[in-house]
FIGUPA-78444 format. One record per residue (C-alpha): residue in three letters; x, y, z. Coordinates in Angstrom, 3 decimals, always signed. Layout:
BEGIN
residu = ALA; xx = X; yy = Y; zz = Z
...
***
This chain:
BEGIN
residu = UNK; xx = +31.432; yy = +15.678; zz = -63.170
residu = UNK; xx = +33.472; yy = +13.905; zz = -60.564
residu = UNK; xx = +32.113; yy = +16.131; zz = -57.832
residu = UNK; xx = +28.486; yy = +15.576; zz = -58.841
residu = UNK; xx = +28.979; yy = +11.783; zz = -58.963
residu = UNK; xx = +30.672; yy = +11.863; zz = -55.577
residu = UNK; xx = +27.870; yy = +13.910; zz = -54.056
residu = UNK; xx = +25.311; yy = +11.564; zz = -55.602
residu = UNK; xx = +26.973; yy = +8.555; zz = -53.968
residu = UNK; xx = +27.088; yy = +10.333; zz = -50.611
residu = UNK; xx = +23.408; yy = +11.250; zz = -50.902
residu = UNK; xx = +22.518; yy = +7.662; zz = -51.771
residu = UNK; xx = +24.512; yy = +6.342; zz = -48.808
residu = UNK; xx = +22.801; yy = +8.863; zz = -46.518
residu = UNK; xx = +19.343; yy = +7.865; zz = -47.726
residu = UNK; xx = +20.094; yy = +4.150; zz = -47.346
residu = UNK; xx = +21.551; yy = +4.707; zz = -43.875
residu = UNK; xx = +18.549; yy = +6.799; zz = -42.848
residu = UNK; xx = +16.154; yy = +4.148; zz = -44.136
residu = UNK; xx = +18.009; yy = +1.415; zz = -42.241
residu = UNK; xx = +17.847; yy = +3.510; zz = -39.062
residu = UNK; xx = +14.086; yy = +3.946; zz = -39.466
residu = UNK; xx = +13.663; yy = +0.193; zz = -39.960
residu = UNK; xx = +15.871; yy = -0.544; zz = -36.931
residu = UNK; xx = +13.951; yy = +1.960; zz = -34.791
residu = UNK; xx = +10.586; yy = +0.564; zz = -35.918
residu = UNK; xx = +11.662; yy = -2.986; zz = -35.099
residu = UNK; xx = +12.684; yy = -1.810; zz = -31.649
residu = UNK; xx = +9.434; yy = +0.091; zz = -31.186
residu = UNK; xx = +7.422; yy = -3.039; zz = -31.943
residu = UNK; xx = +9.864; yy = -5.094; zz = -29.837
residu = UNK; xx = +10.696; yy = -7.539; zz = -32.628
residu = UNK; xx = +14.248; yy = -6.475; zz = -33.396
residu = UNK; xx = +16.082; yy = -9.645; zz = -34.583
residu = UNK; xx = +19.497; yy = -7.971; zz = -34.344
residu = UNK; xx = +19.414; yy = -7.776; zz = -30.540
residu = UNK; xx = +20.810; yy = -10.922; zz = -28.949
residu = UNK; xx = +19.309; yy = -12.281; zz = -25.749
residu = UNK; xx = +21.809; yy = -12.585; zz = -22.904
residu = UNK; xx = +21.119; yy = -15.368; zz = -20.361
residu = UNK; xx = +20.824; yy = -14.364; zz = -16.716
residu = UNK; xx = +23.979; yy = -14.747; zz = -14.676
residu = UNK; xx = +24.055; yy = -16.503; zz = -11.295
residu = UNK; xx = +24.505; yy = -13.105; zz = -9.643
residu = UNK; xx = +21.362; yy = -11.793; zz = -11.322
residu = UNK; xx = +19.403; yy = -14.858; zz = -10.271
residu = UNK; xx = +20.555; yy = -14.413; zz = -6.661
residu = UNK; xx = +19.481; yy = -10.767; zz = -6.740
residu = UNK; xx = +15.997; yy = -11.724; zz = -7.906
residu = UNK; xx = +15.751; yy = -14.447; zz = -5.232
residu = UNK; xx = +16.812; yy = -11.994; zz = -2.508
residu = UNK; xx = +14.065; yy = -9.550; zz = -3.477
residu = UNK; xx = +11.274; yy = -11.764; zz = -4.838
residu = UNK; xx = +11.085; yy = -14.887; zz = -2.696
residu = UNK; xx = +8.628; yy = -16.751; zz = -4.932
residu = UNK; xx = +11.239; yy = -16.808; zz = -7.697
residu = UNK; xx = +13.552; yy = -18.902; zz = -5.534
residu = UNK; xx = +10.766; yy = -21.421; zz = -4.875
residu = UNK; xx = +9.980; yy = -22.058; zz = -8.531
residu = UNK; xx = +10.604; yy = -25.602; zz = -9.848
residu = UNK; xx = +13.583; yy = -25.710; zz = -12.190
residu = UNK; xx = +11.330; yy = -26.066; zz = -15.239
residu = UNK; xx = +9.489; yy = -22.824; zz = -14.484
residu = UNK; xx = +12.600; yy = -20.993; zz = -13.346
residu = UNK; xx = +14.202; yy = -21.626; zz = -16.739
residu = UNK; xx = +11.044; yy = -20.375; zz = -18.442
residu = UNK; xx = +11.115; yy = -17.308; zz = -16.207
residu = UNK; xx = +14.812; yy = -16.637; zz = -16.914
residu = UNK; xx = +14.295; yy = -16.834; zz = -20.673
residu = UNK; xx = +11.443; yy = -14.357; zz = -20.493
residu = UNK; xx = +13.378; yy = -11.952; zz = -18.263
residu = UNK; xx = +16.221; yy = -12.031; zz = -20.797
residu = UNK; xx = +13.716; yy = -11.057; zz = -23.482
residu = UNK; xx = +12.302; yy = -8.178; zz = -21.407
residu = UNK; xx = +15.810; yy = -6.869; zz = -20.668
residu = UNK; xx = +16.553; yy = -6.377; zz = -24.357
residu = UNK; xx = +13.135; yy = -5.196; zz = -25.553
residu = UNK; xx = +11.834; yy = -2.753; zz = -22.907
residu = UNK; xx = +13.426; yy = +0.697; zz = -22.808
residu = UNK; xx = +14.482; yy = +1.995; zz = -19.383
residu = UNK; xx = +15.116; yy = +5.689; zz = -18.719
residu = UNK; xx = +16.567; yy = +6.875; zz = -15.398
residu = UNK; xx = +16.488; yy = +10.464; zz = -14.138
residu = UNK; xx = +18.020; yy = +12.353; zz = -11.248
residu = UNK; xx = +20.992; yy = +10.099; zz = -10.661
residu = UNK; xx = +18.883; yy = +7.119; zz = -9.620
residu = UNK; xx = +21.062; yy = +4.549; zz = -7.865
residu = UNK; xx = +21.212; yy = +0.787; zz = -8.530
residu = UNK; xx = +19.892; yy = +1.157; zz = -12.066
residu = UNK; xx = +20.917; yy = -2.322; zz = -13.221
residu = UNK; xx = +19.322; yy = -3.877; zz = -10.150
residu = UNK; xx = +16.097; yy = -1.926; zz = -10.633
residu = UNK; xx = +15.908; yy = -2.912; zz = -14.289
residu = UNK; xx = +16.313; yy = -6.568; zz = -13.383
residu = UNK; xx = +13.764; yy = -6.484; zz = -10.553
residu = UNK; xx = +11.115; yy = -4.697; zz = -12.622
residu = UNK; xx = +11.588; yy = -7.086; zz = -15.536
residu = UNK; xx = +11.411; yy = -10.078; zz = -13.199
residu = UNK; xx = +8.220; yy = -8.735; zz = -11.621
residu = UNK; xx = +6.561; yy = -8.326; zz = -15.009
residu = UNK; xx = +7.572; yy = -11.841; zz = -16.040
residu = UNK; xx = +6.382; yy = -13.470; zz = -12.807
residu = UNK; xx = +3.016; yy = -11.721; zz = -13.175
residu = UNK; xx = +2.637; yy = -13.123; zz = -16.700
residu = UNK; xx = +4.285; yy = -16.512; zz = -16.222
residu = UNK; xx = +1.004; yy = -18.338; zz = -16.784
residu = UNK; xx = +0.335; yy = -16.583; zz = -20.099
residu = UNK; xx = +1.490; yy = -17.734; zz = -23.515
residu = UNK; xx = +1.709; yy = -14.190; zz = -24.845
residu = UNK; xx = +3.667; yy = -12.496; zz = -22.081
residu = UNK; xx = +5.422; yy = -9.718; zz = -24.004
residu = UNK; xx = +2.967; yy = -6.849; zz = -23.338
residu = UNK; xx = +3.774; yy = -5.321; zz = -26.728
residu = UNK; xx = +0.510; yy = -3.361; zz = -26.907
residu = UNK; xx = +0.766; yy = -1.875; zz = -23.446
residu = UNK; xx = +4.399; yy = -1.428; zz = -22.423
residu = UNK; xx = +7.478; yy = -0.113; zz = -24.203
residu = UNK; xx = +9.156; yy = +2.424; zz = -21.913
residu = UNK; xx = +9.798; yy = +2.458; zz = -18.146
residu = UNK; xx = +10.903; yy = +5.723; zz = -16.526
residu = UNK; xx = +12.384; yy = +5.774; zz = -13.028
residu = UNK; xx = +13.016; yy = +8.745; zz = -10.717
residu = UNK; xx = +14.935; yy = +8.519; zz = -7.410
residu = UNK; xx = +11.867; yy = +9.502; zz = -5.374
residu = UNK; xx = +8.472; yy = +11.231; zz = -5.754
residu = UNK; xx = +8.348; yy = +13.269; zz = -8.965
residu = UNK; xx = +6.135; yy = +15.927; zz = -10.524
residu = UNK; xx = +3.945; yy = +14.540; zz = -13.300
residu = UNK; xx = +3.525; yy = +17.040; zz = -16.136
residu = UNK; xx = +0.537; yy = +15.065; zz = -17.393
residu = UNK; xx = -1.321; yy = +14.733; zz = -14.061
residu = UNK; xx = -0.098; yy = +18.133; zz = -12.792
residu = UNK; xx = +0.822; yy = +16.825; zz = -9.355
residu = UNK; xx = +3.464; yy = +14.809; zz = -7.529
residu = UNK; xx = +3.384; yy = +11.040; zz = -7.975
residu = UNK; xx = +5.051; yy = +7.875; zz = -6.737
residu = UNK; xx = +4.092; yy = +5.886; zz = -9.828
residu = UNK; xx = +1.717; yy = +5.961; zz = -12.794
residu = UNK; xx = +0.863; yy = +4.289; zz = -16.078
residu = UNK; xx = +0.232; yy = +6.062; zz = -19.388
residu = UNK; xx = -1.392; yy = +3.651; zz = -21.872
residu = UNK; xx = -1.255; yy = +6.178; zz = -24.722
residu = UNK; xx = +2.548; yy = +6.269; zz = -24.531
residu = UNK; xx = +2.982; yy = +2.640; zz = -23.392
residu = UNK; xx = +4.925; yy = +4.048; zz = -20.466
residu = UNK; xx = +5.269; yy = +3.233; zz = -16.777
residu = UNK; xx = +6.773; yy = +5.750; zz = -14.351
residu = UNK; xx = +8.154; yy = +4.862; zz = -10.914
residu = UNK; xx = +9.932; yy = +6.340; zz = -7.924
residu = UNK; xx = +12.877; yy = +4.088; zz = -7.092
residu = UNK; xx = +12.641; yy = +4.343; zz = -3.309
residu = UNK; xx = +9.029; yy = +3.138; zz = -3.344
residu = UNK; xx = +9.936; yy = +0.216; zz = -5.584
residu = UNK; xx = +12.516; yy = -0.990; zz = -3.067
residu = UNK; xx = +10.129; yy = -0.336; zz = -0.178
residu = UNK; xx = +7.563; yy = -2.620; zz = -1.793
residu = UNK; xx = +10.022; yy = -5.516; zz = -1.869
residu = UNK; xx = +11.520; yy = -4.779; zz = +1.562
residu = UNK; xx = +8.073; yy = -5.246; zz = +3.157
residu = UNK; xx = +6.600; yy = -8.266; zz = +1.346
residu = UNK; xx = +3.667; yy = -8.818; zz = +3.740
residu = UNK; xx = +2.028; yy = -5.389; zz = +3.761
residu = UNK; xx = +0.131; yy = -5.907; zz = +0.455
residu = UNK; xx = +1.718; yy = -2.732; zz = -0.929
residu = UNK; xx = +4.040; yy = -3.064; zz = -3.891
residu = UNK; xx = +4.357; yy = -0.181; zz = -6.330
residu = UNK; xx = +5.939; yy = -2.300; zz = -9.080
residu = UNK; xx = +3.163; yy = -4.901; zz = -8.978
residu = UNK; xx = +0.454; yy = -2.236; zz = -8.751
residu = UNK; xx = +1.527; yy = -0.253; zz = -11.809
residu = UNK; xx = +2.456; yy = -3.314; zz = -13.856
residu = UNK; xx = -1.029; yy = -4.661; zz = -13.142
residu = UNK; xx = -2.466; yy = -1.558; zz = -14.844
residu = UNK; xx = -0.335; yy = -2.210; zz = -17.924
residu = UNK; xx = -1.259; yy = -5.900; zz = -17.976
residu = UNK; xx = -4.981; yy = -5.138; zz = -17.664
residu = UNK; xx = -4.746; yy = -2.650; zz = -20.537
residu = UNK; xx = -2.905; yy = -5.269; zz = -22.606
residu = UNK; xx = -5.683; yy = -7.807; zz = -22.088
residu = UNK; xx = -8.410; yy = -5.303; zz = -22.895
residu = UNK; xx = -6.805; yy = -4.700; zz = -26.298
residu = UNK; xx = -6.440; yy = -8.345; zz = -27.328
residu = UNK; xx = -9.015; yy = -10.773; zz = -28.685
residu = UNK; xx = -7.172; yy = -14.007; zz = -27.956
residu = UNK; xx = -8.717; yy = -16.818; zz = -25.954
residu = UNK; xx = -6.441; yy = -16.238; zz = -22.948
residu = UNK; xx = -7.186; yy = -12.504; zz = -23.036
residu = UNK; xx = -10.921; yy = -13.209; zz = -22.905
residu = UNK; xx = -10.377; yy = -15.637; zz = -20.046
residu = UNK; xx = -8.307; yy = -12.995; zz = -18.252
residu = UNK; xx = -11.131; yy = -10.459; zz = -18.585
residu = UNK; xx = -13.633; yy = -12.960; zz = -17.168
residu = UNK; xx = -11.350; yy = -13.577; zz = -14.206
residu = UNK; xx = -10.854; yy = -9.844; zz = -13.665
residu = UNK; xx = -14.623; yy = -9.341; zz = -13.628
residu = UNK; xx = -14.998; yy = -12.043; zz = -10.971
residu = UNK; xx = -12.305; yy = -10.411; zz = -8.838
residu = UNK; xx = -14.084; yy = -7.043; zz = -9.054
residu = UNK; xx = -17.363; yy = -8.692; zz = -8.045
residu = UNK; xx = -15.602; yy = -10.334; zz = -5.099
residu = UNK; xx = -14.117; yy = -7.053; zz = -3.891
residu = UNK; xx = -17.552; yy = -5.439; zz = -4.151
residu = UNK; xx = -18.765; yy = -7.698; zz = -1.326
residu = UNK; xx = -18.415; yy = -6.077; zz = +2.077
residu = UNK; xx = -17.909; yy = -9.410; zz = +3.847
residu = UNK; xx = -14.898; yy = -10.196; zz = +1.675
residu = UNK; xx = -13.373; yy = -6.739; zz = +2.221
residu = UNK; xx = -13.693; yy = -7.150; zz = +5.995
residu = UNK; xx = -12.101; yy = -10.585; zz = +5.807
residu = UNK; xx = -9.238; yy = -9.159; zz = +3.757
residu = UNK; xx = -8.675; yy = -6.320; zz = +6.249
residu = UNK; xx = -8.705; yy = -8.818; zz = +9.126
residu = UNK; xx = -6.198; yy = -11.132; zz = +7.436
residu = UNK; xx = -3.974; yy = -8.135; zz = +6.731
residu = UNK; xx = -4.016; yy = -7.112; zz = +10.408
residu = UNK; xx = -3.083; yy = -10.658; zz = +11.424
residu = UNK; xx = -0.127; yy = -10.626; zz = +9.020
residu = UNK; xx = +0.952; yy = -7.286; zz = +10.395
residu = UNK; xx = +0.867; yy = -8.550; zz = +13.996
residu = UNK; xx = +2.866; yy = -11.668; zz = +13.225
residu = UNK; xx = +5.497; yy = -10.031; zz = +10.989
***
């Protein structure tokens, strides 16, 4: 009798623990876990962002605080996975989170819950099992996942005037997907703006002007 009661208690504890784990995992999956505390950015972290993303250092104090709060949220809610002994993992995590936040700083709903949950980083170019070829970066909306090569991320921030930034490029895909899935007023306004940008890039005169301005930047860098 004692043994059966003991086993019953153990089974009950296991079931309760398993249920709590499922709830905890689900809260994390939907990025609403209230048990994860937000940690403010340190001065060292802020300096690192300034050194790599110059616009961050030029923000008025009001917007910098807003940016810092949002980066702290991203750091605790987005899952980062590193493969192949990728170096500077903490720095990469911070820079990618800061990039996402700066791209969405003008939005009220900045969390990208519908489009982004996991970020995978390889040291360099990797073989994509989904695309069946080597990649430097890609976005998978079905899995809410971004994939990057670390060396190309750093290259994008080392050369700020060449209009090539892998982090911005792939995050833009995730942000666009986010806005396509939402029916809010700011999402509709975003889609209108995106349509106007596409129409602008369809004009040959604008493309030539853009190429010319790029060549000028390259000559003066």
